[in-house]
N, CA, C and O atoms as a Maestro MAE file, in Angstrom:
{
 s_m_m2io_version
 :::
 2.0.0
}

f_m_ct {
 s_m_title
 :::
 protein
 m_atom[292] {
  # First column is atom index #
  i_m_mmod_type
  r_m_x_coord
  r_m_y_coord
  r_m_z_coord
  i_m_residue_number
  s_m_chain_name
  s_m_pdb_residue_name
  s_m_pdb_atom_name
  i_m_atomic_number
  :::
  1 25 -0.400 -24.670 3.687 1 A "MET " " N  " 7
  2 3 -1.368 -24.113 2.782 1 A "MET " " CA " 6
  3 2 -1.176 -22.593 2.800 1 A "MET " " C  " 6
  4 15 -1.068 -21.984 3.864 1 A "MET " " O  " 8
  5 25 -1.135 -22.000 1.624 2 A "ALA " " N  " 7
  6 3 -0.948 -20.552 1.525 2 A "ALA " " CA " 6
  7 2 -1.985 -19.973 0.577 2 A "ALA " " C  " 6
  8 15 -2.348 -20.591 -0.424 2 A "ALA " " O  " 8
  9 25 -2.456 -18.777 0.909 3 A "VAL " " N  " 7
  10 3 -3.453 -18.090 0.094 3 A "VAL " " CA " 6
  11 2 -2.952 -16.686 -0.211 3 A "VAL " " C  " 6
  12 15 -2.573 -15.936 0.688 3 A "VAL " " O  " 8
  13 25 -2.956 -16.345 -1.494 4 A "TYR " " N  " 7
  14 3 -2.607 -15.005 -1.957 4 A "TYR " " CA " 6
  15 2 -3.877 -14.399 -2.529 4 A "TYR " " C  " 6
  16 15 -4.330 -14.786 -3.606 4 A "TYR " " O  " 8
  17 25 -4.452 -13.444 -1.799 5 A "GLU " " N  " 7
  18 3 -5.678 -12.765 -2.214 5 A "GLU " " CA " 6
  19 2 -5.302 -11.488 -2.954 5 A "GLU " " C  " 6
  20 15 -4.572 -10.653 -2.421 5 A "GLU " " O  " 8
  21 25 -5.796 -11.334 -4.177 6 A "HIS " " N  " 7
  22 3 -5.475 -10.156 -4.977 6 A "HIS " " CA " 6
  23 2 -6.662 -9.776 -5.840 6 A "HIS " " C  " 6
  24 15 -7.687 -10.457 -5.833 6 A "HIS " " O  " 8
  25 25 -6.523 -8.681 -6.587 7 A "LYS " " N  " 7
  26 3 -7.650 -8.120 -7.338 7 A "LYS " " CA " 6
  27 2 -8.182 -9.043 -8.433 7 A "LYS " " C  " 6
  28 15 -9.295 -8.835 -8.917 7 A "LYS " " O  " 8
  29 25 -7.431 -10.035 -8.826 8 A "HIS " " N  " 7
  30 3 -7.876 -10.953 -9.873 8 A "HIS " " CA " 6
  31 2 -8.417 -12.264 -9.311 8 A "HIS " " C  " 6
  32 15 -8.792 -13.154 -10.075 8 A "HIS " " O  " 8
  33 25 -8.461 -12.393 -8.003 9 A "GLY " " N  " 7
  34 3 -8.957 -13.605 -7.368 9 A "GLY " " CA " 6
  35 2 -8.003 -14.102 -6.301 9 A "GLY " " C  " 6
  36 15 -7.155 -13.355 -5.812 9 A "GLY " " O  " 8
  37 25 -8.145 -15.345 -5.952 10 A "ASP " " N  " 7
  38 3 -7.294 -15.954 -4.923 10 A "ASP " " CA " 6
  39 2 -6.462 -17.071 -5.541 10 A "ASP " " C  " 6
  40 15 -6.971 -17.881 -6.315 10 A "ASP " " O  " 8
  41 25 -5.188 -17.106 -5.196 11 A "ASP " " N  " 7
  42 3 -4.317 -18.218 -5.561 11 A "ASP " " CA " 6
  43 2 -4.079 -19.015 -4.289 11 A "ASP " " C  " 6
  44 15 -3.697 -18.458 -3.261 11 A "ASP " " O  " 8
  45 25 -4.303 -20.305 -4.361 12 A "ILE " " N  " 7
  46 3 -4.149 -21.177 -3.201 12 A "ILE " " CA " 6
  47 2 -3.163 -22.273 -3.572 12 A "ILE " " C  " 6
  48 15 -3.300 -22.925 -4.607 12 A "ILE " " O  " 8
  49 25 -2.163 -22.466 -2.711 13 A "ARG " " N  " 7
  50 3 -1.155 -23.495 -2.962 13 A "ARG " " CA " 6
  51 2 -0.872 -24.270 -1.687 13 A "ARG " " C  " 6
  52 15 -0.981 -23.746 -0.579 13 A "ARG " " O  " 8
  53 25 -0.511 -25.518 -1.870 14 A "ALA " " N  " 7
  54 3 -0.095 -26.370 -0.758 14 A "ALA " " CA " 6
  55 2 1.412 -26.600 -0.873 14 A "ALA " " C  " 6
  56 15 1.933 -26.803 -1.970 14 A "ALA " " O  " 8
  57 25 2.089 -26.568 0.238 15 A "PHE " " N  " 7
  58 3 3.540 -26.758 0.291 15 A "PHE " " CA " 6
  59 2 3.870 -27.832 1.315 15 A "PHE " " C  " 6
  60 15 3.107 -28.087 2.246 15 A "PHE " " O  " 8
  61 25 5.015 -28.449 1.119 16 A "THR " " N  " 7
  62 3 5.446 -29.486 2.063 16 A "THR " " CA " 6
  63 2 6.317 -28.930 3.174 16 A "THR " " C  " 6
  64 15 6.688 -29.655 4.097 16 A "THR " " O  " 8
  65 25 6.652 -27.628 3.089 17 A "SER " " N  " 7
  66 3 7.495 -27.028 4.128 17 A "SER " " CA " 6
  67 2 7.204 -25.536 4.236 17 A "SER " " C  " 6
  68 15 6.717 -24.928 3.283 17 A "SER " " O  " 8
  69 25 7.501 -24.942 5.394 18 A "PRO " " N  " 7
  70 3 7.347 -23.496 5.549 18 A "PRO " " CA " 6
  71 2 8.251 -22.712 4.587 18 A "PRO " " C  " 6
  72 15 7.918 -21.596 4.187 18 A "PRO " " O  " 8
  73 25 9.382 -23.298 4.225 19 A "GLU " " N  " 7
  74 3 10.304 -22.619 3.306 19 A "GLU " " CA " 6
  75 2 9.663 -22.410 1.936 19 A "GLU " " C  " 6
  76 15 9.921 -21.400 1.281 19 A "GLU " " O  " 8
  77 25 8.839 -23.345 1.504 20 A "GLY " " N  " 7
  78 3 8.134 -23.193 0.233 20 A "GLY " " CA " 6
  79 2 7.174 -22.021 0.264 20 A "GLY " " C  " 6
  80 15 7.065 -21.276 -0.711 20 A "GLY " " O  " 8
  81 25 6.475 -21.853 1.382 21 A "VAL " " N  " 7
  82 3 5.559 -20.719 1.550 21 A "VAL " " CA " 6
  83 2 6.344 -19.413 1.501 21 A "VAL " " C  " 6
  84 15 5.954 -18.476 0.804 21 A "VAL " " O  " 8
  85 25 7.443 -19.350 2.238 22 A "THR " " N  " 7
  86 3 8.278 -18.144 2.280 22 A "THR " " CA " 6
  87 2 8.811 -17.807 0.899 22 A "THR " " C  " 6
  88 15 8.835 -16.641 0.508 22 A "THR " " O  " 8
  89 25 9.235 -18.814 0.165 23 A "LYS " " N  " 7
  90 3 9.774 -18.598 -1.182 23 A "LYS " " CA " 6
  91 2 8.713 -18.029 -2.109 23 A "LYS " " C  " 6
  92 15 8.986 -17.082 -2.846 23 A "LYS " " O  " 8
  93 25 7.507 -18.587 -2.088 24 A "TRP " " N  " 7
  94 3 6.428 -18.101 -2.950 24 A "TRP " " CA " 6
  95 2 6.057 -16.656 -2.596 24 A "TRP " " C  " 6
  96 15 5.881 -15.823 -3.485 24 A "TRP " " O  " 8
  97 25 5.942 -16.367 -1.316 25 A "ARG " " N  " 7
  98 3 5.612 -15.002 -0.861 25 A "ARG " " CA " 6
  99 2 6.672 -14.012 -1.346 25 A "ARG " " C  " 6
  100 15 6.347 -12.925 -1.825 25 A "ARG " " O  " 8
  101 25 7.942 -14.402 -1.214 26 A "ARG " " N  " 7
  102 3 9.040 -13.533 -1.645 26 A "ARG " " CA " 6
  103 2 9.036 -13.352 -3.161 26 A "ARG " " C  " 6
  104 15 9.299 -12.251 -3.645 26 A "ARG " " O  " 8
  105 25 8.746 -14.397 -3.912 27 A "GLU " " N  " 7
  106 3 8.695 -14.301 -5.376 27 A "GLU " " CA " 6
  107 2 7.618 -13.327 -5.836 27 A "GLU " " C  " 6
  108 15 7.843 -12.552 -6.765 27 A "GLU " " O  " 8
  109 25 6.462 -13.357 -5.205 28 A "ILE " " N  " 7
  110 3 5.380 -12.426 -5.543 28 A "ILE " " CA " 6
  111 2 5.846 -10.997 -5.311 28 A "ILE " " C  " 6
  112 15 5.704 -10.141 -6.184 28 A "ILE " " O  " 8
  113 25 6.397 -10.743 -4.140 29 A "ALA " " N  " 7
  114 3 6.858 -9.391 -3.805 29 A "ALA " " CA " 6
  115 2 7.961 -8.927 -4.740 29 A "ALA " " C  " 6
  116 15 7.966 -7.775 -5.172 29 A "ALA " " O  " 8
  117 25 8.889 -9.812 -5.053 30 A "ASP " " N  " 7
  118 3 10.006 -9.461 -5.924 30 A "ASP " " CA " 6
  119 2 9.523 -9.091 -7.327 30 A "ASP " " C  " 6
  120 15 10.032 -8.149 -7.935 30 A "ASP " " O  " 8
  121 25 8.552 -9.825 -7.833 31 A "GLU " " N  " 7
  122 3 8.039 -9.564 -9.183 31 A "GLU " " CA " 6
  123 2 7.296 -8.235 -9.287 31 A "GLU " " C  " 6
  124 15 7.417 -7.537 -10.294 31 A "GLU " " O  " 8
  125 25 6.538 -7.882 -8.268 32 A "TRP " " N  " 7
  126 3 5.633 -6.736 -8.370 32 A "TRP " " CA " 6
  127 2 6.042 -5.508 -7.573 32 A "TRP " " C  " 6
  128 15 5.385 -4.472 -7.674 32 A "TRP " " O  " 8
  129 25 7.113 -5.590 -6.779 33 A "PHE " " N  " 7
  130 3 7.454 -4.519 -5.851 33 A "PHE " " CA " 6
  131 2 7.533 -3.150 -6.520 33 A "PHE " " C  " 6
  132 15 6.800 -2.238 -6.137 33 A "PHE " " O  " 8
  133 25 8.397 -2.990 -7.499 34 A "GLU " " N  " 7
  134 3 8.620 -1.667 -8.093 34 A "GLU " " CA " 6
  135 2 7.373 -1.118 -8.763 34 A "GLU " " C  " 6
  136 15 7.112 0.083 -8.692 34 A "GLU " " O  " 8
  137 25 6.599 -1.978 -9.412 35 A "GLN " " N  " 7
  138 3 5.367 -1.522 -10.065 35 A "GLN " " CA " 6
  139 2 4.321 -1.082 -9.049 35 A "GLN " " C  " 6
  140 15 3.690 -0.040 -9.226 35 A "GLN " " O  " 8
  141 25 4.129 -1.852 -8.000 36 A "GLU " " N  " 7
  142 3 3.070 -1.560 -7.034 36 A "GLU " " CA " 6
  143 2 3.476 -0.550 -5.965 36 A "GLU " " C  " 6
  144 15 2.661 0.276 -5.554 36 A "GLU " " O  " 8
  145 25 4.716 -0.610 -5.516 37 A "VAL " " N  " 7
  146 3 5.162 0.281 -4.442 37 A "VAL " " CA " 6
  147 2 5.697 1.592 -5.009 37 A "VAL " " C  " 6
  148 15 5.608 2.636 -4.364 37 A "VAL " " O  " 8
  149 25 6.253 1.533 -6.222 38 A "GLY " " N  " 7
  150 3 6.690 2.749 -6.892 38 A "GLY " " CA " 6
  151 2 8.060 3.260 -6.490 38 A "GLY " " C  " 6
  152 15 8.337 4.454 -6.605 38 A "GLY " " O  " 8
  153 25 8.917 2.368 -6.019 39 A "LYS " " N  " 7
  154 3 10.287 2.753 -5.674 39 A "LYS " " CA " 6
  155 2 11.168 1.525 -5.794 39 A "LYS " " C  " 6
  156 15 10.676 0.417 -6.004 39 A "LYS " " O  " 8
  157 25 12.471 1.721 -5.662 40 A "ALA " " N  " 7
  158 3 13.414 0.604 -5.751 40 A "ALA " " CA " 6
  159 2 13.228 -0.341 -4.567 40 A "ALA " " C  " 6
  160 15 12.838 0.074 -3.475 40 A "ALA " " O  " 8
  161 25 13.511 -1.603 -4.806 41 A "LYS " " N  " 7
  162 3 13.385 -2.615 -3.756 41 A "LYS " " CA " 6
  163 2 14.466 -2.443 -2.702 41 A "LYS " " C  " 6
  164 15 15.603 -2.111 -3.038 41 A "LYS " " O  " 8
  165 25 14.138 -2.661 -1.439 42 A "PRO " " N  " 7
  166 3 15.168 -2.722 -0.404 42 A "PRO " " CA " 6
  167 2 16.110 -3.897 -0.686 42 A "PRO " " C  " 6
  168 15 15.700 -4.891 -1.285 42 A "PRO " " O  " 8
  169 25 17.353 -3.784 -0.262 43 A "ALA " " N  " 7
  170 3 18.344 -4.830 -0.504 43 A "ALA " " CA " 6
  171 2 18.027 -6.114 0.268 43 A "ALA " " C  " 6
  172 15 18.286 -7.211 -0.227 43 A "ALA " " O  " 8
  173 25 17.478 -5.988 1.457 44 A "ASP " " N  " 7
  174 3 17.164 -7.151 2.278 44 A "ASP " " CA " 6
  175 2 15.871 -7.807 1.771 44 A "ASP " " C  " 6
  176 15 14.823 -7.161 1.763 44 A "ASP " " O  " 8
  177 25 15.926 -9.074 1.350 45 A "PRO " " N  " 7
  178 3 14.734 -9.726 0.799 45 A "PRO " " CA " 6
  179 2 13.548 -9.784 1.757 45 A "PRO " " C  " 6
  180 15 12.404 -9.616 1.334 45 A "PRO " " O  " 8
  181 25 13.809 -10.020 3.043 46 A "GLN " " N  " 7
  182 3 12.702 -10.080 4.001 46 A "GLN " " CA " 6
  183 2 12.056 -8.707 4.179 46 A "GLN " " C  " 6
  184 15 10.831 -8.602 4.243 46 A "GLN " " O  " 8
  185 25 12.872 -7.656 4.258 47 A "ALA " " N  " 7
  186 3 12.341 -6.296 4.380 47 A "ALA " " CA " 6
  187 2 11.540 -5.924 3.139 47 A "ALA " " C  " 6
  188 15 10.488 -5.292 3.245 47 A "ALA " " O  " 8
  189 25 12.033 -6.313 1.956 48 A "MET " " N  " 7
  190 3 11.325 -6.037 0.713 48 A "MET " " CA " 6
  191 2 9.968 -6.725 0.698 48 A "MET " " C  " 6
  192 15 8.958 -6.125 0.330 48 A "MET " " O  " 8
  193 25 9.955 -7.986 1.101 49 A "THR " " N  " 7
  194 3 8.711 -8.752 1.110 49 A "THR " " CA " 6
  195 2 7.708 -8.165 2.094 49 A "THR " " C  " 6
  196 15 6.537 -7.990 1.759 49 A "THR " " O  " 8
  197 25 8.159 -7.865 3.292 50 A "ASP " " N  " 7
  198 3 7.267 -7.289 4.304 50 A "ASP " " CA " 6
  199 2 6.727 -5.936 3.852 50 A "ASP " " C  " 6
  200 15 5.535 -5.667 4.003 50 A "ASP " " O  " 8
  201 25 7.584 -5.085 3.304 51 A "GLU " " N  " 7
  202 3 7.137 -3.770 2.846 51 A "GLU " " CA " 6
  203 2 6.125 -3.896 1.712 51 A "GLU " " C  " 6
  204 15 5.135 -3.165 1.674 51 A "GLU " " O  " 8
  205 25 6.373 -4.815 0.798 52 A "TYR " " N  " 7
  206 3 5.444 -5.014 -0.311 52 A "TYR " " CA " 6
  207 2 4.050 -5.361 0.202 52 A "TYR " " C  " 6
  208 15 3.071 -4.718 -0.178 52 A "TYR " " O  " 8
  209 25 3.957 -6.370 1.060 53 A "PHE " " N  " 7
  210 3 2.639 -6.800 1.500 53 A "PHE " " CA " 6
  211 2 1.973 -5.800 2.437 53 A "PHE " " C  " 6
  212 15 0.745 -5.734 2.483 53 A "PHE " " O  " 8
  213 25 2.743 -5.029 3.178 54 A "GLU " " N  " 7
  214 3 2.149 -3.944 3.961 54 A "GLU " " CA " 6
  215 2 1.545 -2.903 3.026 54 A "GLU " " C  " 6
  216 15 0.433 -2.426 3.253 54 A "GLU " " O  " 8
  217 25 2.280 -2.554 1.980 55 A "HIS " " N  " 7
  218 3 1.804 -1.537 1.029 55 A "HIS " " CA " 6
  219 2 0.555 -2.009 0.282 55 A "HIS " " C  " 6
  220 15 -0.451 -1.300 0.255 55 A "HIS " " O  " 8
  221 25 0.609 -3.198 -0.324 56 A "VAL " " N  " 7
  222 3 -0.529 -3.637 -1.129 56 A "VAL " " CA " 6
  223 2 -1.729 -4.012 -0.268 56 A "VAL " " C  " 6
  224 15 -2.864 -3.972 -0.743 56 A "VAL " " O  " 8
  225 25 -1.499 -4.370 0.970 57 A "GLY " " N  " 7
  226 3 -2.622 -4.627 1.870 57 A "GLY " " CA " 6
  227 2 -3.413 -3.358 2.108 57 A "GLY " " C  " 6
  228 15 -4.642 -3.360 2.044 57 A "GLY " " O  " 8
  229 25 -2.703 -2.273 2.383 58 A "ASP " " N  " 7
  230 3 -3.358 -0.990 2.622 58 A "ASP " " CA " 6
  231 2 -3.914 -0.380 1.338 58 A "ASP " " C  " 6
  232 15 -5.041 0.116 1.328 58 A "ASP " " O  " 8
  233 25 -3.144 -0.411 0.268 59 A "ALA " " N  " 7
  234 3 -3.501 0.295 -0.964 59 A "ALA " " CA " 6
  235 2 -4.450 -0.493 -1.862 59 A "ALA " " C  " 6
  236 15 -5.306 0.100 -2.518 59 A "ALA " " O  " 8
  237 25 -4.314 -1.805 -1.902 60 A "CYS " " N  " 7
  238 3 -5.031 -2.598 -2.910 60 A "CYS " " CA " 6
  239 2 -5.903 -3.706 -2.339 60 A "CYS " " C  " 6
  240 15 -6.660 -4.338 -3.077 60 A "CYS " " O  " 8
  241 25 -5.810 -3.946 -1.059 61 A "GLY " " N  " 7
  242 3 -6.560 -5.057 -0.477 61 A "GLY " " CA " 6
  243 2 -6.001 -6.412 -0.863 61 A "GLY " " C  " 6
  244 15 -6.742 -7.393 -0.935 61 A "GLY " " O  " 8
  245 25 -4.684 -6.479 -1.115 62 A "GLU " " N  " 7
  246 3 -4.034 -7.751 -1.412 62 A "GLU " " CA " 6
  247 2 -3.425 -8.298 -0.130 62 A "GLU " " C  " 6
  248 15 -2.797 -7.568 0.637 62 A "GLU " " O  " 8
  249 25 -3.621 -9.601 0.091 63 A "TYR " " N  " 7
  250 3 -3.142 -10.200 1.324 63 A "TYR " " CA " 6
  251 2 -2.546 -11.574 1.058 63 A "TYR " " C  " 6
  252 15 -2.920 -12.260 0.107 63 A "TYR " " O  " 8
  253 25 -1.621 -11.954 1.910 64 A "PHE " " N  " 7
  254 3 -0.998 -13.274 1.862 64 A "PHE " " CA " 6
  255 2 -1.122 -13.889 3.229 64 A "PHE " " C  " 6
  256 15 -0.756 -13.274 4.230 64 A "PHE " " O  " 8
  257 25 -1.636 -15.099 3.279 65 A "SER " " N  " 7
  258 3 -1.756 -15.791 4.561 65 A "SER " " CA " 6
  259 2 -1.356 -17.249 4.385 65 A "SER " " C  " 6
  260 15 -1.416 -17.803 3.288 65 A "SER " " O  " 8
  261 25 -0.951 -17.846 5.480 66 A "SER " " N  " 7
  262 3 -0.612 -19.266 5.437 66 A "SER " " CA " 6
  263 2 -1.019 -19.928 6.736 66 A "SER " " C  " 6
  264 15 -1.134 -19.288 7.781 66 A "SER " " O  " 8
  265 25 -1.232 -21.224 6.640 67 A "GLN " " N  " 7
  266 3 -1.644 -21.987 7.805 67 A "GLN " " CA " 6
  267 2 -1.152 -23.419 7.638 67 A "GLN " " C  " 6
  268 15 -1.248 -23.991 6.552 67 A "GLN " " O  " 8
  269 25 -0.631 -23.989 8.702 68 A "GLU " " N  " 7
  270 3 -0.214 -25.381 8.663 68 A "GLU " " CA " 6
  271 2 -1.445 -26.258 8.799 68 A "GLU " " C  " 6
  272 15 -2.269 -26.058 9.692 68 A "GLU " " O  " 8
  273 25 -1.562 -27.223 7.912 69 A "VAL " " N  " 7
  274 3 -2.707 -28.141 7.929 69 A "VAL " " CA " 6
  275 2 -2.208 -29.578 7.827 69 A "VAL " " C  " 6
  276 15 -1.110 -29.830 7.331 69 A "VAL " " O  " 8
  277 25 -3.017 -30.508 8.298 70 A "ASN " " N  " 7
  278 3 -2.721 -31.927 8.180 70 A "ASN " " CA " 6
  279 2 -3.276 -32.444 6.871 70 A "ASN " " C  " 6
  280 15 -4.367 -32.060 6.447 70 A "ASN " " O  " 8
  281 25 -2.513 -33.321 6.233 71 A "VAL " " N  " 7
  282 3 -2.973 -33.977 5.011 71 A "VAL " " CA " 6
  283 2 -3.444 -35.368 5.390 71 A "VAL " " C  " 6
  284 15 -2.709 -36.135 6.012 71 A "VAL " " O  " 8
  285 25 -4.654 -35.682 5.018 72 A "GLU " " N  " 7
  286 3 -5.213 -36.989 5.356 72 A "GLU " " CA " 6
  287 2 -5.264 -37.872 4.120 72 A "GLU " " C  " 6
  288 15 -5.378 -37.392 2.992 72 A "GLU " " O  " 8
  289 25 -5.179 -39.153 4.357 73 A "GLY " " N  " 7
  290 3 -5.333 -40.090 3.245 73 A "GLY " " CA " 6
  291 2 -4.087 -40.853 2.949 73 A "GLY " " C  " 6
  292 15 -4.071 -41.679 2.037 73 A "GLY " " O  " 8
  :::
 }
 m_bond[291] {
  # First column is bond index #
  i_m_from
  i_m_to
  i_m_order
  :::
  1 1 2 1
  2 2 3 1
  3 3 4 2
  4 3 5 1
  5 5 6 1
  6 6 7 1
  7 7 8 2
  8 7 9 1
  9 9 10 1
  10 10 11 1
  11 11 12 2
  12 11 13 1
  13 13 14 1
  14 14 15 1
  15 15 16 2
  16 15 17 1
  17 17 18 1
  18 18 19 1
  19 19 20 2
  20 19 21 1
  21 21 22 1
  22 22 23 1
  23 23 24 2
  24 23 25 1
  25 25 26 1
  26 26 27 1
  27 27 28 2
  28 27 29 1
  29 29 30 1
  30 30 31 1
  31 31 32 2
  32 31 33 1
  33 33 34 1
  34 34 35 1
  35 35 36 2
  36 35 37 1
  37 37 38 1
  38 38 39 1
  39 39 40 2
  40 39 41 1
  41 41 42 1
  42 42 43 1
  43 43 44 2
  44 43 45 1
  45 45 46 1
  46 46 47 1
  47 47 48 2
  48 47 49 1
  49 49 50 1
  50 50 51 1
  51 51 52 2
  52 51 53 1
  53 53 54 1
  54 54 55 1
  55 55 56 2
  56 55 57 1
  57 57 58 1
  58 58 59 1
  59 59 60 2
  60 59 61 1
  61 61 62 1
  62 62 63 1
  63 63 64 2
  64 63 65 1
  65 65 66 1
  66 66 67 1
  67 67 68 2
  68 67 69 1
  69 69 70 1
  70 70 71 1
  71 71 72 2
  72 71 73 1
  73 73 74 1
  74 74 75 1
  75 75 76 2
  76 75 77 1
  77 77 78 1
  78 78 79 1
  79 79 80 2
  80 79 81 1
  81 81 82 1
  82 82 83 1
  83 83 84 2
  84 83 85 1
  85 85 86 1
  86 86 87 1
  87 87 88 2
  88 87 89 1
  89 89 90 1
  90 90 91 1
  91 91 92 2
  92 91 93 1
  93 93 94 1
  94 94 95 1
  95 95 96 2
  96 95 97 1
  97 97 98 1
  98 98 99 1
  99 99 100 2
  100 99 101 1
  101 101 102 1
  102 102 103 1
  103 103 104 2
  104 103 105 1
  105 105 106 1
  106 106 107 1
  107 107 108 2
  108 107 109 1
  109 109 110 1
  110 110 111 1
  111 111 112 2
  112 111 113 1
  113 113 114 1
  114 114 115 1
  115 115 116 2
  116 115 117 1
  117 117 118 1
  118 118 119 1
  119 119 120 2
  120 119 121 1
  121 121 122 1
  122 122 123 1
  123 123 124 2
  124 123 125 1
  125 125 126 1
  126 126 127 1
  127 127 128 2
  128 127 129 1
  129 129 130 1
  130 130 131 1
  131 131 132 2
  132 131 133 1
  133 133 134 1
  134 134 135 1
  135 135 136 2
  136 135 137 1
  137 137 138 1
  138 138 139 1
  139 139 140 2
  140 139 141 1
  141 141 142 1
  142 142 143 1
  143 143 144 2
  144 143 145 1
  145 145 146 1
  146 146 147 1
  147 147 148 2
  148 147 149 1
  149 149 150 1
  150 150 151 1
  151 151 152 2
  152 151 153 1
  153 153 154 1
  154 154 155 1
  155 155 156 2
  156 155 157 1
  157 157 158 1
  158 158 159 1
  159 159 160 2
  160 159 161 1
  161 161 162 1
  162 162 163 1
  163 163 164 2
  164 163 165 1
  165 165 166 1
  166 166 167 1
  167 167 168 2
  168 167 169 1
  169 169 170 1
  170 170 171 1
  171 171 172 2
  172 171 173 1
  173 173 174 1
  174 174 175 1
  175 175 176 2
  176 175 177 1
  177 177 178 1
  178 178 179 1
  179 179 180 2
  180 179 181 1
  181 181 182 1
  182 182 183 1
  183 183 184 2
  184 183 185 1
  185 185 186 1
  186 186 187 1
  187 187 188 2
  188 187 189 1
  189 189 190 1
  190 190 191 1
  191 191 192 2
  192 191 193 1
  193 193 194 1
  194 194 195 1
  195 195 196 2
  196 195 197 1
  197 197 198 1
  198 198 199 1
  199 199 200 2
  200 199 201 1
  201 201 202 1
  202 202 203 1
  203 203 204 2
  204 203 205 1
  205 205 206 1
  206 206 207 1
  207 207 208 2
  208 207 209 1
  209 209 210 1
  210 210 211 1
  211 211 212 2
  212 211 213 1
  213 213 214 1
  214 214 215 1
  215 215 216 2
  216 215 217 1
  217 217 218 1
  218 218 219 1
  219 219 220 2
  220 219 221 1
  221 221 222 1
  222 222 223 1
  223 223 224 2
  224 223 225 1
  225 225 226 1
  226 226 227 1
  227 227 228 2
  228 227 229 1
  229 229 230 1
  230 230 231 1
  231 231 232 2
  232 231 233 1
  233 233 234 1
  234 234 235 1
  235 235 236 2
  236 235 237 1
  237 237 238 1
  238 238 239 1
  239 239 240 2
  240 239 241 1
  241 241 242 1
  242 242 243 1
  243 243 244 2
  244 243 245 1
  245 245 246 1
  246 246 247 1
  247 247 248 2
  248 247 249 1
  249 249 250 1
  250 250 251 1
  251 251 252 2
  252 251 253 1
  253 253 254 1
  254 254 255 1
  255 255 256 2
  256 255 257 1
  257 257 258 1
  258 258 259 1
  259 259 260 2
  260 259 261 1
  261 261 262 1
  262 262 263 1
  263 263 264 2
  264 263 265 1
  265 265 266 1
  266 266 267 1
  267 267 268 2
  268 267 269 1
  269 269 270 1
  270 270 271 1
  271 271 272 2
  272 271 273 1
  273 273 274 1
  274 274 275 1
  275 275 276 2
  276 275 277 1
  277 277 278 1
  278 278 279 1
  279 279 280 2
  280 279 281 1
  281 281 282 1
  282 282 283 1
  283 283 284 2
  284 283 285 1
  285 285 286 1
  286 286 287 1
  287 287 288 2
  288 287 289 1
  289 289 290 1
  290 290 291 1
  291 291 292 2
  :::
 }
}
């Protein structure tokens, strides 16, 4: 389960693997990095993603969190 908290509300998604969470987090950062951070993206995708969320957490109150949960039923 992953939650992306931003100025327009919260987006909540369920994934079947940690890789899905990582991919979604990276896609968000990749789409908005230059607009929100105001500079070119770092070449390393993980560094770019981490820098993006550090910046928007401090500047905009945007956060990304995830937690492993059990699915019942």
